[in-house]
Wavefront OBJ file of the C-alpha trace (Angstrom):
o trace
v 129.727 65.021 41.610
v 127.702 64.877 44.838
v 124.516 62.767 45.074
v 121.629 63.834 42.890
v 118.262 64.810 44.358
v 116.856 61.316 43.819
v 119.846 59.789 45.566
v 119.429 62.244 48.402
v 115.806 61.164 48.800
v 116.931 57.538 48.845
v 119.378 58.310 51.610
v 116.649 60.009 53.604
v 114.382 57.006 53.227
v 117.281 54.804 54.316
v 117.828 56.999 57.350
v 114.155 56.794 58.295
v 114.349 53.013 58.219
v 117.610 53.074 60.126
v 116.070 55.199 62.839
v 113.160 52.808 63.201
v 115.542 50.133 64.299
v 117.978 52.071 66.391
v 114.717 51.600 68.982
v 120.721 28.406 72.821
v 117.069 27.820 73.543
v 114.755 25.421 71.768
v 111.820 26.526 69.698
v 109.651 24.243 71.815
v 110.068 26.776 74.612
v 107.647 29.005 72.709
v 104.855 26.493 72.053
v 101.514 28.105 71.386
v 99.287 28.094 74.453
v 95.710 27.316 73.514
v 92.929 28.819 75.626
v 91.570 25.445 76.733
v 91.141 26.112 80.439
v 88.785 28.523 82.126
v 91.521 30.900 83.171
v 89.805 34.055 81.989
v 86.745 33.061 80.004
v 84.576 32.567 83.106
v 87.031 33.797 85.663
v 87.372 36.877 87.832
v 89.699 38.302 90.467
v 88.775 37.490 94.057
v 91.329 39.405 96.133
v 94.090 38.142 98.420
v 91.884 37.756 101.485
v 90.111 34.927 99.655
v 93.442 33.136 99.173
v 94.227 33.455 102.868
v 91.559 30.908 103.796
v 93.497 27.963 102.371
v 96.991 29.396 101.973
v 97.733 30.910 105.387
v 101.504 30.314 105.247
v 101.916 31.838 101.796
v 99.622 34.741 102.642
v 101.563 35.476 105.823
v 104.867 35.534 103.884
v 103.382 37.825 101.218
v 101.792 40.244 103.697
v 103.871 43.425 104.137
v 106.210 42.332 101.327
v 107.254 44.719 98.557
v 104.520 43.198 96.418
v 101.871 43.752 99.070
v 102.969 47.365 99.636
v 103.651 48.180 95.973
v 100.790 50.714 95.898
v 98.458 51.951 98.647
v 95.880 54.641 99.228
v 97.625 57.560 100.929
v 96.603 57.648 104.580
v 98.092 57.834 108.067
v 99.161 54.150 107.964
v 100.683 54.059 104.476
v 102.489 57.429 104.198
v 106.047 57.228 105.549
v 107.267 60.700 104.523
v 107.389 63.769 106.756
v 104.345 65.905 105.894
v 104.479 67.884 109.138
v 104.788 71.306 107.511
v 108.302 70.579 106.244
v 110.194 72.044 103.265
v 112.697 70.495 100.868
v 114.578 72.365 98.142
v 116.563 71.045 95.168
v 117.987 72.873 92.127
v 116.008 75.979 92.980
v 112.643 74.162 93.221
v 110.823 74.151 96.570
v 108.615 71.407 97.951
v 106.408 72.190 100.936
v 104.869 69.060 102.494
v 101.863 69.523 104.773
v 98.473 68.108 105.838
v 94.900 69.297 105.547
v 92.867 67.277 107.998
v 93.552 63.630 107.132
v 94.882 64.419 103.667
v 98.490 64.870 102.552
v 99.631 67.713 100.275
v 102.665 69.167 98.554
v 103.077 72.685 97.206
v 105.542 72.809 94.332
v 106.095 73.871 90.728
v 103.491 72.381 88.367
v 103.231 71.722 84.640
v 102.760 75.414 83.781
v 105.738 76.461 85.900
v 103.464 77.878 88.614
v 103.442 76.786 92.274
v 100.263 75.251 93.637
v 98.943 72.711 96.146
v 98.643 69.072 95.075
v 96.880 66.338 97.018
v 98.736 63.043 97.455
v 96.371 60.222 96.471
v 98.557 57.094 96.570
v 101.866 55.854 97.945
v 104.216 53.908 95.733
v 106.600 51.388 97.280
v 107.878 51.307 100.816
v 111.646 50.797 101.111
v 114.387 51.868 100.509
v 112.261 54.706 99.138
v 108.635 55.691 98.893
v 107.144 57.785 96.104
v 103.860 59.682 95.919
v 101.154 59.914 93.247
v 98.944 62.883 92.381
v 95.774 62.843 90.261
v 95.795 65.011 87.137
v 93.339 65.878 84.407
v 92.867 63.450 81.512
v 92.958 60.562 83.971
v 96.714 60.759 84.525
v 98.459 60.094 87.807
v 101.872 61.700 88.163
v 104.692 60.646 90.466
v 106.780 63.271 92.282
v 110.496 63.401 91.431
v 111.153 63.949 95.119
v 110.933 60.762 97.204
v 111.171 59.751 100.835
v 114.342 57.914 101.904
v 112.860 55.324 104.274
v 116.239 54.424 105.765
v 117.744 57.884 106.261
v 114.303 59.356 107.040
v 114.625 62.348 104.733
v 113.392 63.790 101.437
v 115.702 63.580 98.427
v 115.750 64.326 94.691
v 115.612 61.314 92.349
v 117.487 63.297 89.657
v 119.832 65.589 91.610
v 122.213 66.174 88.674
v 119.598 67.017 86.043
v 118.227 70.525 85.658
v 114.655 69.765 84.638
v 112.274 72.504 83.458
v 108.502 72.369 83.855
v 107.913 71.610 80.139
v 110.421 68.738 80.035
v 109.414 65.076 79.623
v 111.566 64.370 82.702
v 109.668 66.850 84.884
v 107.447 65.215 87.486
v 104.394 66.358 85.525
v 105.857 64.986 82.265
v 105.683 61.636 80.531
v 108.585 60.022 82.378
v 106.650 60.165 85.649
v 103.190 59.193 84.390
v 101.963 56.272 86.486
v 99.512 55.025 83.854
v 102.185 53.989 81.358
v 105.458 53.911 83.282
v 104.564 52.083 86.490
v 100.990 50.871 86.750
v 101.226 47.584 84.821
v 103.590 46.131 87.420
v 102.340 47.719 90.642
v 98.701 46.632 90.517
v 96.648 43.579 89.546
v 94.688 43.254 86.276
v 95.714 46.680 85.057
v 93.963 48.086 81.985
v 95.636 51.313 80.832
v 92.695 52.324 78.589
v 94.372 55.182 76.729
v 92.407 56.973 74.010
v 94.796 58.272 71.349
v 92.157 60.601 69.885
v 91.256 62.410 73.115
v 94.649 61.673 74.761
v 92.824 60.630 77.932
v 93.279 57.700 80.309
v 90.552 55.649 81.920
v 92.937 53.341 83.747
v 91.450 50.597 85.934
v 92.720 47.771 88.129
v 91.019 44.942 90.014
v 93.327 45.034 93.037
v 95.486 48.012 93.994
v 98.706 46.109 94.729
v 100.682 43.133 93.451
v 98.315 40.596 94.939
v 98.329 36.790 94.871
v 96.382 36.896 91.610
v 98.848 39.283 89.973
v 101.149 36.246 89.684
v 98.754 33.282 89.847
v 96.023 34.800 87.679
v 92.300 35.264 88.334
v 91.104 32.611 90.767
v 87.286 32.545 90.889
v 87.032 29.125 89.185
v 89.892 27.841 91.340
v 88.068 28.972 94.489
v 84.722 27.653 93.276
v 86.254 24.261 92.477
v 87.403 23.766 96.072
v 84.364 25.355 97.701
v 81.837 23.437 95.564
v 83.760 20.349 94.612
v 80.675 18.174 94.214
v 79.494 19.987 91.070
v 82.789 19.346 89.281
v 82.593 15.561 89.807
v 85.767 13.966 88.360
v 87.082 17.061 86.599
v 90.656 18.138 87.252
v 91.145 21.396 89.180
v 91.494 24.461 86.899
v 95.080 25.513 86.325
v 96.379 28.774 87.693
v 98.762 30.906 85.633
v 101.662 30.137 87.987
v 101.932 26.972 90.057
v 104.533 24.918 91.898
v 105.051 22.484 89.001
v 106.477 24.974 86.512
v 109.859 24.351 84.919
v 112.581 26.829 85.859
v 112.619 28.682 82.517
v 108.835 28.974 82.495
v 108.938 30.518 85.971
v 111.572 33.028 84.853
v 109.623 34.141 81.783
v 106.502 34.607 83.907
v 108.337 36.693 86.498
v 109.879 38.588 83.567
v 106.549 40.232 82.870
v 107.396 42.800 85.552
v 111.059 42.137 86.215
v 112.347 43.179 82.811
v 113.076 46.267 80.759
v 110.509 45.887 77.998
v 107.813 47.491 75.889
v 104.232 46.232 75.616
v 102.723 44.459 72.627
v 99.133 44.234 73.876
v 96.650 46.607 75.483
v 96.592 44.516 78.640
v 97.985 41.268 80.011
v 95.388 38.472 79.769
v 97.356 35.644 81.465
v 97.577 33.690 78.203
v 100.603 32.682 76.186
v 104.299 33.341 76.560
v 106.091 36.414 77.860
v 106.984 37.290 74.244
v 103.299 37.269 73.338
v 102.866 40.407 75.437
v 106.262 42.089 75.781
v 109.373 42.951 73.788
v 112.453 42.893 76.063
v 115.294 45.346 75.594
v 118.375 43.896 73.939
v 121.892 44.407 75.310
v 122.259 47.922 73.967
v 123.404 51.207 75.437
v 122.367 52.998 77.565
v 120.448 50.144 79.248
v 123.467 47.821 79.272
v 127.214 48.115 79.004
v 128.563 46.860 75.677
v 129.504 43.530 77.287
v 125.999 43.026 78.703
v 126.583 44.235 82.270
v 123.929 46.440 83.853
v 124.089 50.161 83.207
v 120.632 51.717 83.304
v 117.779 49.952 85.119
v 117.119 46.581 83.458
v 114.985 44.964 86.195
v 117.020 41.713 86.339
v 115.516 39.500 83.594
v 117.795 40.650 80.775
v 120.812 40.054 83.004
v 119.695 36.742 84.466
v 119.007 35.068 81.110
v 122.636 35.787 80.156
v 123.851 33.699 83.084
v 125.027 30.113 83.353
v 122.689 29.854 86.340
v 119.644 30.308 84.119
v 120.920 27.890 81.486
v 121.572 25.250 84.142
v 118.034 25.283 85.494
v 118.341 27.826 88.310
v 115.327 30.129 88.655
v 114.181 32.999 90.852
v 112.725 30.683 93.516
v 116.081 28.976 94.143
v 117.397 32.135 95.786
v 114.266 34.081 96.691
v 111.191 33.153 98.691
v 108.579 33.785 96.022
v 106.013 35.115 98.509
v 108.094 37.218 100.907
v 110.690 38.021 98.182
v 113.429 37.684 100.812
v 116.634 35.749 100.161
v 116.402 32.162 101.373
v 119.809 32.326 103.061
v 122.249 35.094 103.915
v 125.805 35.645 102.719
v 127.721 32.877 100.979
v 125.381 30.275 102.458
v 122.964 31.172 99.673
v 125.494 30.244 96.974
v 126.655 27.150 98.850
v 123.208 25.634 98.384
v 124.573 24.541 94.996
v 128.289 25.370 94.856
v 131.076 23.350 96.475
v 132.524 24.610 99.808
v 135.943 25.122 98.172
v 134.586 28.301 96.562
v 134.127 29.798 100.015
v 137.834 29.756 100.849
v 140.746 32.177 100.287
v 142.255 29.674 97.852
v 139.419 30.639 95.502
v 138.574 34.258 96.261
v 142.020 35.391 97.578
v 140.496 37.724 100.159
v 140.326 37.632 103.924
v 137.679 35.171 105.072
v 134.390 36.441 106.538
v 134.770 39.952 105.161
v 132.730 41.845 102.570
v 135.523 41.167 100.093
v 135.004 37.407 100.492
v 131.282 37.542 99.639
v 130.493 35.777 96.375
v 128.074 38.519 95.313
v 130.699 41.247 95.486
v 132.763 39.534 92.793
v 130.046 37.851 90.742
v 127.100 40.223 91.199
v 128.568 43.704 91.075
v 125.850 46.307 91.476
v 124.770 49.863 90.817
v 122.636 52.355 92.689
v 119.433 53.431 90.967
v 116.855 56.030 91.958
v 119.466 57.674 94.141
v 119.586 55.128 96.962
v 118.413 51.764 95.603
v 121.406 49.407 95.212
v 120.700 46.540 92.815
v 122.962 43.698 91.771
v 123.766 42.446 88.294
v 122.133 39.028 87.882
v 124.315 37.878 84.980
v 126.617 36.191 87.565
v 129.766 36.830 85.547
v 133.422 36.314 86.317
v 135.271 39.651 86.763
v 137.107 40.651 83.582
v 139.466 43.566 84.259
v 141.363 42.539 81.114
v 138.304 43.652 79.132
v 138.336 46.911 81.064
v 141.926 47.457 79.892
v 141.039 46.739 76.257
v 137.547 48.203 75.989
v 136.859 50.394 79.016
v 134.045 48.227 80.410
v 133.514 48.164 84.204
v 134.643 45.248 86.367
v 133.872 44.085 89.889
v 137.479 44.341 91.119
v 137.724 48.080 90.556
v 134.308 48.720 92.093
v 135.991 47.944 95.414
v 139.581 48.865 94.569
v 138.750 52.327 93.306
v 142.292 53.554 93.937
v 143.773 50.937 91.610
v 143.810 50.647 87.813
v 142.144 48.021 85.661
v 145.629 46.947 84.588
v 146.534 46.283 88.238
v 143.379 44.216 88.689
v 144.025 42.267 85.491
v 147.563 41.378 86.559
v 146.297 40.058 89.890
v 143.634 37.966 88.174
v 146.335 36.436 85.974
v 148.553 35.792 89.000
v 145.760 33.978 90.857
v 143.953 32.162 88.062
v 146.437 32.020 85.193
v 146.475 33.839 81.866
v 143.571 31.943 80.317
v 140.053 33.358 80.822
v 137.050 31.062 80.399
v 135.252 31.471 77.084
v 132.504 34.087 77.323
v 130.271 35.696 74.708
v 131.406 39.157 75.802
v 134.819 38.634 74.158
v 133.270 38.494 70.697
v 130.539 40.999 71.513
v 133.098 43.620 72.528
v 135.338 42.841 69.565
v 132.323 43.376 67.306
v 131.546 46.751 68.819
v 135.164 47.737 68.266
v 135.362 47.053 64.550
v 135.519 43.281 64.129
v 132.323 42.652 62.166
v 132.934 38.906 62.017
v 132.965 38.733 65.811
v 129.273 39.673 65.860
v 128.579 36.788 63.504
v 130.516 34.452 65.813
v 128.122 35.417 68.614
v 125.091 34.760 66.389
v 126.280 31.408 65.054
v 127.240 29.944 68.450
v 123.934 28.541 69.667
v 125.380 27.930 73.120
v 125.295 31.674 73.664
v 122.250 33.144 75.477
v 119.503 33.931 72.988
v 119.182 37.545 74.141
v 122.903 37.991 73.399
v 122.604 36.323 69.992
v 119.621 38.572 69.192
v 121.638 41.620 70.212
v 124.472 40.522 67.926
v 122.018 40.196 65.016
v 120.993 43.821 65.539
v 124.571 45.064 65.656
v 125.767 42.875 62.784
v 122.966 44.187 60.560
v 124.085 47.742 61.340
v 127.389 47.021 59.577
v 127.996 47.193 55.837
v 127.318 43.618 54.714
v 128.050 41.882 51.447
v 125.223 40.043 49.675
v 126.684 36.727 50.860
v 126.712 37.968 54.442
v 123.108 39.137 54.141
v 122.067 35.753 52.763
v 123.851 33.973 55.596
v 122.216 36.146 58.230
v 118.744 35.631 56.777
v 119.110 31.879 57.331
v 118.557 32.614 61.021
v 114.967 33.577 60.293
v 114.305 29.889 61.068
v 116.302 29.888 64.318
v 114.945 28.077 67.368
v 115.035 31.340 69.334
v 112.078 33.671 68.872
v 114.260 36.633 69.863
v 116.768 35.796 67.132
v 114.039 35.263 64.530
v 112.555 38.608 65.476
v 115.822 40.512 65.134
v 116.509 38.905 61.742
v 113.168 40.245 60.482
v 114.083 43.699 61.793
v 117.465 43.375 60.083
v 115.725 42.528 56.785
v 114.102 45.972 56.908
v 117.564 47.495 56.549
v 118.543 45.611 53.416
v 117.009 47.828 50.761
v 118.739 45.944 47.954
v 117.276 42.598 49.003
v 113.643 41.496 48.929
v 113.132 39.145 51.889
v 109.350 38.855 51.486
v 109.361 35.122 50.753
v 111.600 34.507 53.747
v 109.552 36.664 56.120
v 106.050 35.658 54.993
v 105.934 32.296 56.865
v 106.641 34.157 60.095
v 103.281 35.884 59.829
v 102.080 32.596 61.375
v 104.896 32.232 63.916
v 103.993 30.736 67.293
v 105.096 33.947 69.022
v 103.223 37.246 68.735
v 106.388 39.370 68.887
v 107.667 37.672 65.723
v 104.299 37.880 63.947
v 104.125 41.613 64.643
v 107.615 42.208 63.261
v 106.731 40.195 60.160
v 103.617 42.337 59.625
v 105.694 45.480 60.156
v 108.161 44.281 57.502
v 105.413 44.101 54.865
v 104.016 47.417 56.022
v 107.379 49.184 55.780
v 108.187 47.607 52.438
v 104.654 48.444 51.234
v 104.391 44.986 49.723
v 100.646 45.174 49.132
v 99.546 41.818 50.575
v 96.643 43.253 52.538
v 94.306 40.567 51.169
v 96.573 37.826 52.466
v 94.747 36.039 55.333
v 98.020 35.383 57.155
v 98.921 39.041 56.972
v 95.504 40.245 58.167
v 95.769 38.460 61.512
v 99.345 39.600 62.159
v 98.449 43.098 60.961
v 95.729 43.353 63.624
v 98.288 42.388 66.278
v 100.688 44.972 64.839
v 97.982 47.654 65.033
v 97.266 46.720 68.652
v 100.942 47.169 69.504
v 100.874 50.617 67.887
v 97.814 51.704 69.891
v 99.134 50.125 73.101
v 102.123 52.474 72.991
v 100.467 55.591 71.578
v 100.956 57.487 74.855
v 104.742 57.323 74.413
v 106.737 59.546 72.095
v 108.269 56.391 70.639
v 104.764 54.995 70.094
v 103.677 58.095 68.166
v 106.899 57.828 66.177
v 105.997 54.271 65.171
v 102.463 55.368 64.289
v 103.903 58.113 62.084
v 106.064 55.598 60.241
v 103.015 53.383 59.805
v 101.022 56.277 58.322
v 103.921 57.142 56.019
v 103.907 53.671 54.510
v 100.170 54.102 53.859
v 100.876 57.427 52.149
v 98.922 59.413 54.755
v 101.338 62.324 55.162
v 98.923 64.447 57.199
v 98.422 61.692 59.790
v 102.181 61.069 59.881
v 102.971 64.738 60.538
v 100.272 64.813 63.216
v 101.779 61.750 64.931
v 105.316 63.201 64.839
v 104.000 66.435 66.345
v 102.217 64.437 69.062
v 105.493 62.661 69.795
v 107.223 66.024 70.291
v 104.347 67.248 72.440
v 104.827 64.222 74.692
v 108.606 64.663 74.731
v 110.138 67.797 73.238
v 113.549 66.100 73.240
v 112.462 63.081 71.198
v 114.605 64.018 68.230
v 114.084 60.838 66.229
v 110.599 62.205 65.544
v 111.928 65.712 64.866
v 114.413 64.414 62.274
v 111.788 62.357 60.471
v 109.349 65.258 60.622
v 112.007 67.419 58.981
v 112.273 64.878 56.149
v 108.528 64.964 55.630
v 108.415 68.752 55.687
v 111.232 68.906 53.145
v 109.391 66.497 50.858
v 106.349 68.758 51.118
v 108.476 71.657 49.868
v 108.827 73.290 53.296
v 112.605 73.701 53.207
v 112.729 76.459 55.825
v 110.674 74.437 58.288
v 112.912 71.403 57.723
v 116.014 73.539 58.316
v 114.553 74.881 61.582
v 113.789 71.362 62.793
v 117.340 70.159 62.101
v 118.811 73.214 63.830
v 116.583 72.515 66.856
v 118.042 69.008 67.079
v 121.548 70.488 66.973
v 120.605 72.956 69.719
v 119.434 70.109 71.942
v 122.047 67.504 70.952
v 125.127 69.325 69.620
v 127.236 66.139 69.439
v 124.675 64.147 67.424
v 125.888 63.643 63.834
v 122.630 63.092 61.912
v 121.199 66.642 61.849
v 124.548 67.999 60.605
v 124.612 65.369 57.865
v 121.042 66.079 56.785
v 121.627 69.828 56.782
v 124.748 69.291 54.672
v 122.650 67.463 52.088
v 119.801 69.969 52.309
v 122.123 72.938 51.722
v 123.730 71.123 48.801
v 120.341 70.654 47.157
v 119.359 74.266 47.730
v 122.630 75.471 46.174
v 124.381 76.716 49.310
v 127.740 75.006 48.693
v 129.544 76.800 51.525
v 127.061 75.717 54.198
v 126.851 72.242 52.709
v 130.606 71.798 53.063
v 130.512 73.200 56.609
v 127.787 70.886 57.914
v 129.107 67.777 56.186
v 132.479 68.461 57.829
v 130.780 68.843 61.216
v 128.871 65.583 60.682
v 132.200 63.788 60.245
v 133.375 65.075 63.644
v 130.299 63.938 65.575
v 128.847 60.621 66.759
v 127.657 58.166 65.647
v 129.880 57.711 62.600
v 127.831 57.964 59.395
v 129.736 56.473 56.426
v 127.581 58.422 53.936
v 128.520 61.681 55.647
v 132.192 60.932 54.946
v 131.299 59.777 51.432
v 129.457 62.986 50.570
v 131.974 65.267 52.281
v 134.870 63.617 50.440
v 133.059 63.964 47.122
v 132.355 67.605 47.873
v 136.043 68.153 48.604
v 136.951 66.489 45.305
v 134.549 68.835 43.514
v 136.686 71.637 44.968
v 139.854 69.764 43.868
v 140.893 69.207 47.536
v 141.922 65.641 46.724
v 144.493 65.224 49.482
v 142.069 66.279 52.191
v 139.390 64.102 50.596
v 141.613 61.038 50.961
v 142.409 61.927 54.580
v 138.681 62.072 55.358
v 138.027 58.738 53.642
v 140.889 57.024 55.505
v 139.418 58.220 58.791
v 136.091 56.556 57.967
v 137.687 53.385 56.585
v 139.297 52.716 59.966
v 135.811 51.864 61.243
v 134.251 50.686 57.977
v 137.144 49.115 56.040
v 134.932 47.394 53.459
v 132.355 50.094 52.807
v 131.949 50.091 49.034
v 130.995 53.750 48.737
v 133.974 54.926 50.804
v 136.360 52.746 48.833
v 134.987 54.039 45.535
v 135.569 57.672 46.561
v 139.052 56.647 47.705
v 139.648 55.122 44.277
v 138.577 58.345 42.531
v 140.869 60.400 44.768
v 143.826 58.107 44.142
v 143.297 58.300 40.380
v 143.067 62.094 40.528
v 146.342 62.267 42.481
v 148.108 59.814 40.127
v 148.492 57.095 42.792
v 148.120 54.366 40.171
v 149.444 51.476 42.244
v 147.297 52.364 45.256
v 144.287 52.874 42.994
v 144.898 49.435 41.472
v 144.906 47.813 44.949
v 141.739 49.661 45.955
v 140.014 48.561 42.752
v 140.938 44.929 43.489
v 139.180 45.227 46.868
v 136.107 46.775 45.242
v 135.888 43.887 42.786
v 136.106 41.422 45.673
v 133.119 43.190 47.261
v 131.184 43.565 44.011
v 132.627 41.128 41.413
v 129.835 41.780 38.897
v 130.483 45.524 38.710
v 131.597 46.183 35.119
v 132.607 49.770 35.930
v 135.208 48.553 38.431
v 136.497 46.047 35.882
v 136.913 48.776 33.238
v 138.799 50.988 35.705
v 141.040 48.052 36.637
v 141.781 47.325 32.980
v 142.722 50.973 32.413
v 144.955 50.959 35.514
v 146.758 47.873 34.208
l 1 2 3 4 5 6 7 8 9 10 11 12 13 14 15 16 17 18 19 20 21 22 23
l 24 25 26 27 28 29 30 31 32 33 34 35 36 37 38 39 40 41 42 43 44 45 46 47 48 49 50 51 52 53 54 55 56 57 58 59 60 61 62 63 64 65 66 67 68 69 70 71 72 73 74 75 76 77 78 79 80 81 82 83 84 85 86 87 88 89 90 91 92 93 94 95 96 97 98 99 100 101 102 103 104 105 106 107 108 109 110 111 112 113 114 115 116 117 118 119 120 121 122 123 124 125 126 127 128 129 130 131 132 133 134 135 136 137 138 139 140 141 142 143 144 145 146 147 148 149 150 151 152 153 154 155 156 157 158 159 160 161 162 163 164 165 166 167 168 169 170 171 172 173 174 175 176 177 178 179 180 181 182 183 184 185 186 187 188 189 190 191 192 193 194 195 196 197 198 199 200 201 202 203 204 205 206 207 208 209 210 211 212 213 214 215 216 217 218 219 220 221 222 223 224 225 226 227 228 229 230 231 232 233 234 235 236 237 238 239 240 241 242 243 244 245 246 247 248 249 250 251 252 253 254 255 256 257 258 259 260 261 262 263 264 265 266 267 268 269 270 271 272 273 274 275 276 277 278 279 280 281 282 283 284 285 286 287 288 289 290 291 292 293 294 295 296 297 298 299 300 301 302 303 304 305 306 307 308 309 310 311 312 313 314 315 316 317 318 319 320 321 322 323 324 325 326 327 328 329 330 331 332 333 334 335 336 337 338 339 340 341 342 343 344 345 346 347 348 349 350 351 352 353 354 355 356 357 358 359 360 361 362 363 364 365 366 367 368 369 370 371 372 373 374 375 376 377 378 379 380 381 382 383 384 385 386 387 388 389 390 391 392 393 394 395 396 397 398 399 400 401 402 403 404 405 406 407 408 409 410 411 412 413 414 415 416 417 418 419 420 421 422 423 424 425 426 427 428 429 430 431 432 433 434 435 436 437 438 439 440 441 442 443 444 445 446 447 448 449 450 451 452 453 454 455 456 457 458 459 460 461 462 463 464 465 466 467 468 469 470 471 472 473 474 475 476 477 478 479 480 481 482 483 484 485 486 487 488 489 490 491 492 493 494 495 496 497 498 499 500 501 502 503 504 505 506 507 508 509 510 511 512 513 514 515 516 517 518 519 520 521 522 523 524 525 526 527 528 529 530 531 532 533 534 535 536 537 538 539 540 541 542 543 544 545 546 547 548 549 550 551 552 553 554 555 556 557 558 559 560 561 562 563 564 565 566 567 568 569 570 571 572 573 574 575 576 577 578 579 580 581 582 583 584 585 586 587 588 589 590 591 592 593 594 595 596 597 598 599 600 601 602 603 604 605 606 607 608 609 610 611 612 613 614 615 616 617 618 619 620 621 622 623 624 625 626 627 628 629 630 631 632 633 634 635 636 637 638 639 640 641 642 643 644 645 646 647 648 649 650 651 652 653 654 655 656 657 658 659 660 661 662 663 664 665 666 667 668 669 670 671 672 673 674 675 676 677 678 679 680 681 682 683 684 685 686 687 688 689 690 691 692 693 694 695 696 697 698 699 700 701 702 703 704 705 706 707 708 709 710 711 712 713 714 715 716 717 718 719 720 721 722 723 724 725 726 727 728 729 730 731 732 733 734 735 736 737 738
């Protein structure tokens, strides 16, 4: 028969934990940085004009750079857009740009759906586009979804294909365009967001409006004082700045990564101490940020791509190609690459294209790009060799067909083979793609090969743990909790949360004292989720405080409220959890992870109708998403509506992502109705993607026995015993089949 109520509750708990997570370096790289210098303790920000006195050349290069012009007060010198009583219209929404005296205004649809005048207070960026900020209540600054194209000299819509309503998170008055949490940390110096979760107000401050010298080098008052009053320091060494010319290449990259990466924050503000991973959690190579092979898809801000590259692993850093003050390329065209690469690579014998054309540029083959924000073309910094053969097999993009749009990937692949032979150089993407397409062991190959980039290995840990693993496979994966890479260690802890049948407390506990804050936080979260009750443990207390800071640092995001709700659930505070889920949906009405978990809570409180309405709302917003159908199928089964249960379980099996338990329950339900043949068809469909799922195989075994397929049942039982050799029930069935 179908799962009992207790089993159903277990599945819901499992789903909650699953939803939490669907969000070859040396360990020495992450050495703890002690606060031994006077970087912040007696230090303050002086402003870039102070730096100019001694660093005229660097200041001159920085002046009028993208960093310098990252944010400015809106005035006649900073505003590039046409505010001369001009009108722009997109998707039925009008924007009227005009001036009142020296001030700049726009009249457009606001957060209540009504048109009104808004004063422009700041400009954001300069080229290829400029955006505009408007002050709102609660301390928020909102960025218009209409921007100025600085090259074409016209207004344009940043989201021309999306129909966005005034109450949508994507609306210009919504969370996606809130400067305080989406933009400010990287566009100003010494930014303190100062969000109050109780009042839901911001008191955001910065020391310097733009990305100044000290945004990168850190506060400089002691540095300035040392050189202005050298006599009082006697024989003391000059105080270190956060960034200097003596940094190793990888250290430079991780410091630039603070702003040039797709990441979430771990701390309330950046204090210029420690490693990048002490303050930020970078996105792994997951959709929709990256293609399945690690190429850029959504905006990733370079870091996640660059650390995949051979360039990075061979000591190349940002400053080898870019002037770190002007941000301009050091050389143009292939001359930039020929700083390091042999001249033979700049000939038709290598690139097989006409010399001195766009097609012969190294970047067009090895740094294929995408256009973001409508007009901003950015290149993929993973510096990969084009792989149209992978496009043929897996549908991933390739550089060849970005130019040859009239040709097929198969055509491109054949030409690559003709020019370079049939063998492709070994690359992690081969195993990564194979893993995504059903070869579970391929993910493990990525993890175990320590020559692979750590961000790729960490991604593979995440994806491997999403598969159905045997106990031996779980044990093997948990060995990587001691890996040299902090990113890998962190993902192994997150994976341990998924293994409900395995207590990893003893393995995770030492990581409460890890050298990296990201890992310590995940270790604390593990004990919180598992409700292990070690709150008196001194190691846990420190990590727990860091975990709580991460929760508060992200409380103005729907995802942050979601995490807070999960935290409250583990403490047994259902009221606070419901409140946090509702806050998440207030921030973003389409944040359905929160809506699904809220439905689970409401159901557990006996509010079945409310839970049903929440699931149906998810289906209304995301009709192809499998989870709400699955949960409704289980809910209707519990409430005795067999017809609806069968209907929604069937729908769950036709949607994405594939949920093995949906197939398991649907097949069992069919067997209850004696539809054994159809039950086996459903199970076979699921087993194509999850061939060693024990639950699916067990239902298959029952169906085969019921349809007198003794030989097939015997073979299935053999497989089940290989997966679970200690299962006496399987052994009894096998003996009977003999």
